[in-house]
C-alpha positions in Angstrom: 99.4 100.5 62.9 100.4 104.0 62.0 103.9 104.8 63.3 103.9 101.7 65.5 105.3 98.3 64.5 105.2 94.9 66.1 108.7 94.0 67.3 110.1 90.7 68.4 110.1 91.7 72.0 106.4 92.5 71.8 105.7 89.0 70.6 108.0 87.5 73.3 105.9 89.3 76.0 102.7 87.6 74.8 104.2 84.1 74.6 105.8 83.7 71.2 109.0 81.7 71.8 109.7 80.3 68.3 111.8 82.6 66.0 110.1 81.4 62.8 106.6 82.1 64.3 107.8 85.6 65.5 109.1 86.3 62.0 105.8 85.2 60.4 103.8 87.3 62.8 105.8 90.4 62.3 105.6 90.0 58.5 101.8 89.5 58.5 101.3 92.4 60.9 103.3 94.7 58.6 101.5 93.6 55.5 97.9 93.3 56.7 97.5 95.4 59.9 98.9 98.8 58.7 96.0 100.8 60.1 95.1 98.7 63.1 96.1 99.8 66.6 99.1 97.9 68.0 97.2 96.7 71.0 94.5 95.1 68.9 97.0 93.4 66.6 98.8 91.9 69.7 95.4 90.7 71.0 94.7 88.9 67.8 98.2 87.3 67.7 97.8 86.2 71.4 94.4 84.7 70.6 96.1 82.8 67.7 98.6 81.3 70.2 95.7 80.0 72.3 93.5 78.7 69.5 95.5 78.4 66.3 93.1 75.9 64.9 90.4 78.6 64.6 92.6 80.5 62.1 93.6 77.6 59.8 91.2 78.7 57.1 91.8 82.5 57.5 92.5 84.3 54.3 96.0 85.6 55.3 96.7 84.4 58.9 96.6 80.7 57.9 100.4 80.3 57.5 101.0 81.5 61.0 98.1 79.4 62.4 99.6 76.3 60.7 103.0 77.0 62.3 101.4 77.5 65.8 99.0 74.6 65.6 100.2 71.5 67.5 101.1 68.6 65.3 98.3 66.2 65.1 99.2 63.0 66.7 97.1 60.1 68.0 96.7 60.5 71.8 96.7 57.4 73.9 93.4 56.9 75.6 91.8 54.5 78.0 88.1 53.5 77.7 86.1 53.2 80.9 82.7 51.8 81.7 80.4 53.2 84.3 79.5 51.3 87.4 76.0 49.6 87.2 74.8 51.5 90.3 75.6 54.9 91.7 77.6 55.3 94.9 76.3 57.2 98.0 75.0 60.7 97.6 73.7 62.8 100.5 71.1 65.4 99.4 70.3 68.5 101.4 67.1 70.5 100.7 65.8 67.8 98.4 62.4 69.3 97.9 64.0 72.3 96.1 66.3 70.4 93.8 65.2 69.5 90.3 65.4 66.0 89.0 67.9 66.8 86.3 70.5 67.9 88.9 69.9 64.6 90.9 70.4 62.6 87.7 73.7 64.4 86.9 74.9 63.7 90.4 73.9 60.0 90.2 75.7 59.7 86.9 78.9 61.2 88.5 78.6 58.6 91.3 78.8 55.8 88.7 82.4 56.8 87.7 84.9 54.2 88.6 87.0 56.8 90.5 84.0 58.2 92.5 84.0 57.6 96.3 81.3 59.8 97.7 79.0 62.6 96.7 76.7 65.3 98.1 74.2 67.8 96.7 73.8 71.2 98.4 70.4 72.8 98.8 71.1 75.4 96.1 71.8 72.7 93.5 70.6 72.9 89.9 71.6 71.3 86.6 74.9 72.3 85.0 77.5 70.9 82.6 79.0 67.6 83.8 78.6 67.9 87.6 75.6 69.9 88.7 76.0 73.3 90.3 76.0 72.7 94.0 77.5 69.2 93.5 80.3 67.9 95.6 82.3 64.9 94.5 85.1 63.0 96.2 87.2 60.8 93.9 90.4 58.8 94.3 93.7 60.0 92.8 92.1 62.0 89.9 90.8 65.4 89.0 87.8 66.2 86.8 88.3 69.6 85.1 84.5 69.9 84.4 83.7 69.1 88.1 85.8 72.1 89.0 84.1 74.2 86.3 85.1 76.7 83.7 85.5 79.6 86.2 88.3 78.0 88.2 88.5 79.5 91.7 85.3 81.5 91.4 85.0 82.9 94.9 83.6 85.3 97.4 85.4 88.0 99.3 84.0 90.2 102.1 85.5 93.3 103.7 83.9 94.7 106.9 84.5 98.4 107.7 84.1 100.2 111.0 81.6 102.5 109.5 78.0 103.1 110.7 74.9 102.4 108.8 74.2 106.0 108.2 77.5 106.3 106.2 76.1 104.2 103.5 72.8 106.1 103.5 74.5 109.5 103.1 77.2 108.4 100.7 75.3 106.2 98.2 76.3 108.4 95.2 80.0 108.3 96.1 79.9 104.5 96.6 78.2 104.2 93.2 80.8 106.3 91.5 83.6 104.3 93.2 82.2 101.1 91.8 82.0 102.6 88.4 85.6 103.9 88.5 87.4 101.0 90.3 85.6 97.9 88.9 85.4 96.4 85.4 82.9 93.8 84.2 82.7 91.7 81.1 84.3 88.7 79.3 87.0 90.9 77.8 89.1 93.8 78.8 90.2 95.0 82.2 90.7 98.1 84.3 92.0 101.2 82.6 94.8 101.7 85.0 97.6 99.2 85.7 97.3 96.7 88.5 100.1 94.9 90.4 100.1 91.8 92.4 102.8 89.3 93.4 100.8 86.4 91.7 101.9 87.7 88.3 105.6 87.0 89.2 104.9 83.3 90.1 107.3 80.9 88.6 104.4 78.6 87.6 103.6 80.9 84.7 106.8 79.6 83.1 106.3 75.9 83.7 103.9 75.0 80.9 103.5 76.4 77.4 99.8 77.2 78.0 100.6 79.2 81.2 103.3 81.1 79.4 100.8 82.1 76.7 98.2 83.1 79.3 100.4 85.4 81.3 99.6 88.5 79.2 95.9 87.9 79.6 96.3 87.5 83.3 98.1 90.8 83.5 95.5 92.7 81.5 92.5 91.3 83.5 93.9 91.5 87.0 91.4 93.2 89.4 88.4 92.8 87.1 85.2 90.7 87.1 83.4 88.6 84.6 79.8 88.6 83.5 76.7 86.5 84.5 76.2 86.5 88.3 79.5 88.1 89.2 79.1 91.3 91.2 80.8 93.8 93.5 78.5 95.5 96.0 78.4 97.6 99.1 75.9 96.7 101.8 75.2 96.4 105.5 76.7 93.6 107.6 74.7 92.6 110.7 77.0 90.6 113.0 75.4 88.0 115.2 76.1 87.9 119.0 79.2 85.9 119.9 80.3 85.6 116.3 83.5 83.8 115.2 85.2 87.1 114.2 84.8 88.5 117.8 83.2 91.7 116.4 80.6 93.5 118.4 77.0 92.5 117.4 76.2 95.6 115.4 75.7 96.8 111.8 78.7 97.6 109.7 79.3 98.8 106.1 80.7 96.0 104.1 82.0 95.2 100.6 81.2 91.9 99.0 82.6 90.6 95.7 81.9 87.5 93.6 84.1 86.5 90.6 86.8 84.1 89.5 89.9 83.6 87.4 88.7 85.5 84.3 89.8 84.4 80.8 93.0 82.9 82.3 91.1 80.3 84.2 88.6 79.6 81.5 91.4 78.9 79.0 93.0 76.4 81.5 89.6 74.7 82.0 88.9 74.4 78.3 92.3 73.0 77.5 92.4 70.3 80.1 88.7 69.4 79.7 89.4 68.7 76.1 92.5 66.7 77.0 90.7 64.7 79.6 87.9 63.9 77.1 90.5 62.8 74.5 92.4 60.5 76.9 89.6 59.3 79.2 86.9 57.8 77.0 83.5 57.4 78.7 80.0 56.7 77.4 78.4 59.6 75.7 76.2 60.7 78.6 79.2 60.9 80.9 81.8 62.5 78.5 82.0 65.8 80.4 83.0 63.9 83.5 86.3 62.7 82.0 89.2 62.8 84.5 92.9 63.1 84.5 94.9 60.8 86.8 97.1 62.6 89.2 99.8 60.0 88.3 99.8 61.5 84.8 101.8 64.4 83.4 98.5 66.0 82.2 96.9 65.6 85.7 99.9 67.2 87.4 99.9 70.1 84.8 96.2 70.7 85.5 96.6 70.6 89.2 99.4 73.2 89.0 97.4 75.3 86.6 94.2 75.1 88.7 96.0 76.2 91.8 97.6 79.1 90.0 94.2 80.1 88.6 92.8 79.9 92.1 95.5 82.2 93.5 94.9 84.5 90.5 91.2 84.7 91.4 92.2 85.6 94.9 94.5 88.3 93.6 91.7 89.8 91.5 89.6 90.2 94.7 92.6 91.6 96.5 92.9 94.3 94.0 89.1 95.0 93.9 89.0 95.4 97.7 92.2 97.4 98.0 91.1 99.8 95.3 87.7 100.4 96.8 89.0 100.6 100.4 91.4 103.3 99.2 88.5 105.1 97.5 86.7 105.1 100.9 89.8 106.1 102.7 89.3 103.2 105.1 91.0 100.0 106.1 88.8 97.0 106.7 88.4 95.5 110.2 88.5 92.0 108.7 88.4 90.2 105.4 86.8 86.8 104.8 87.0 84.9 101.5 86.5 81.4 100.0 86.6 79.5 96.7 83.5 77.7 95.6 84.7 76.2 92.2 87.8 74.2 93.0 89.3 70.8 93.9 91.1 70.1 97.2 93.0 67.2 98.7 91.2 66.0 101.8 90.8 63.0 104.1 87.6 61.2 104.9 86.8 60.0 108.4 87.9 56.5 107.5 91.3 57.8 106.6 91.0 57.6 102.8 92.8 60.3 100.9 90.5 61.8 98.3 90.2 64.8 95.9 87.0 66.8 96.8 85.5 68.8 93.9 83.2 71.6 94.8 81.4 73.0 91.7 79.4 75.8 93.3 79.8 74.7 96.9 81.5 76.3 99.9 84.1 74.6 102.0 82.6 74.1 105.5 85.1 72.2 107.7 84.6 72.8 111.4 85.1 76.5 112.1 85.9 77.3 108.5 84.4 80.7 107.5 82.5 81.1 104.2 80.1 83.5 102.5 76.7 82.4 101.0 75.1 85.3 98.9 71.5 85.5 98.0 70.5 87.8 95.1 70.9 91.5 94.4 68.0 92.3 96.7 68.1 89.5 99.2 70.3 88.7 102.2 73.6 86.8 102.1 75.2 85.1 105.0 78.6 84.8 106.7 78.8 81.3 108.0 81.1 78.9 109.9 81.3 75.3 109.0 80.3 72.4 111.2 82.5 69.9 109.5 79.8 67.5 108.4 81.4 64.5 106.8 78.3 63.3 105.0 78.2 66.7 103.2 82.0 66.3 102.4 82.6 69.3 104.6 80.6 71.6 102.3 77.6 73.9 102.2 75.8 75.8 99.5 77.5 78.6 97.5 74.4 80.8 97.2 70.7 80.7 96.8 70.9 78.7 93.5 69.0 79.3 90.4 65.3 78.6 90.3 65.1 79.5 86.6 67.8 79.0 84.0 69.4 82.1 82.5 67.4 81.5 79.3 64.1 81.1 81.1 64.7 84.2 83.3 65.5 86.3 80.2 62.1 85.1 78.7 60.2 85.7 81.9 61.4 89.1 83.1 62.0 92.5 81.6 64.6 95.2 82.3 61.8 97.6 83.5 60.4 94.9 85.9 63.9 94.3 87.3 64.4 98.1 87.8 61.1 98.2 89.7 62.0 95.2 91.8 65.4 96.5 92.8 64.2 100.0 93.5 61.4 98.7 95.7 64.0 96.8 97.7 65.9 100.0 98.4 68.9 98.9 96.3 70.9 101.1 93.9 71.8 99.1 90.8 74.6 99.5 88.2 74.3 97.0 85.3 72.8 93.6 85.7 70.3 91.9 83.4 67.0 90.1 83.5 68.9 86.8 83.8 69.8 88.0 87.3 66.3 89.0 88.3 66.0 88.2 92.0 63.0 85.9 91.4 65.2 83.8 89.1 66.8 82.5 92.3 65.6 80.2 95.1 64.6 81.5 98.4 67.8 82.1 100.3 66.0 81.7 103.7 64.8 78.2 102.7 68.3 77.3 101.4 69.8 78.3 104.7 67.2 76.4 106.7 68.0 73.3 104.7 71.7 73.4 105.8 71.5 74.0 109.5 73.5 70.7 109.9 76.2 72.1 107.8 76.8 75.7 109.0 76.2 78.2 111.7 75.3 81.8 110.8 77.7 84.4 112.0 76.3 87.5 110.2 73.8 88.7 107.7 74.7 90.9 104.7 72.1 93.1 103.0 73.1 94.5 99.5 72.5 98.2 99.0 74.7 99.4 96.1 75.3 96.7 93.5 77.3 96.6 90.3 77.1 93.7 87.8 77.8 93.3 84.1 75.3 94.9 81.7 74.6 92.0 79.2 
């Protein structure tokens, strides 16, 4: 650590509350991390707080891990059986949905708490609930039906700039994306970001949230990997659109990402807790739920909502930073979650929790964004409030090939050619995100005309993704 040393206040900032643990950490840091940068040492110590079990066999960190690890005690659990038949599921775009996704949805509809389900036309198999699956349950929340990336969402800013601005400033837009966005599982922007979400009192209401605050600070305003992106493009507004914008073409900024490592840690913690306390047959284990009458259920609900607000804050910073780089203020901003759970009411008056795992809320008049791929159109839509679809629509085109199959099927050079031929400037990305790995967005939109009305069409032009 050179001239630096780990002090008690440093440890308090990353979540160490116990004096004995702080003393152990400072002692170990002094003895074993003499030549390691202070920031890296603190990162290791913070990871130990989150997953002390992973360090129980470590050559010199084991004593601290033993202190941090929760005392093993038998958790009370309830065993549940599945219903003999699945409840009602409405499927949209059934011809384009693989059988494995259907089976996952049917399994979810055999849960005793399940009330109603729907599959969106972009659906494909996932973990637990399929991507594109919508599930309404009674007085419970399923962490894996929300997903690992809690609050994964879309955000769209429309600028009063003509089409030619993008054509003549492509290089500047590319440089702005390089400077003001960050992608990847770890790390964050090189310059400090501020947002009121970091001051929320919820960060002090559970031990896990206290531990995760430092990670949230570090990753604010950044994006993850996989299919997350930030891109400039052209927005073609439809006549008589819901935004009351003239029907012309605008420069727009579109982003897709979620709650980063903060949300993932919340999801993993409560998924494990649900699986320990809600025992289901092996094939349904990932659909374990937490009752909203339980302490754990209320903790997850609080944490999920905070993670969703944090995801929104990340998009706030992305759009603010890039708008400043352009020297422009957007005419309008539209955004929506698509990995989340909401309280809602069915037409018959029943109160339910609607989980959307890769699905866009589409109540009557509710605006949402449905992207395609890095070379195909995305759509600004308004919901029609279809109750059979649980007031939902697709969240994108949906994968035609899994990430593994796409990686085997496409090369970097083929992707470069495909993107260039489409007139798109690309930063990052990988063969897993090859446009042909996705379903035809036009067919997906055609399959959900009962669910949404199109308000505008977005064409990506300068795209940044993680280079994996």
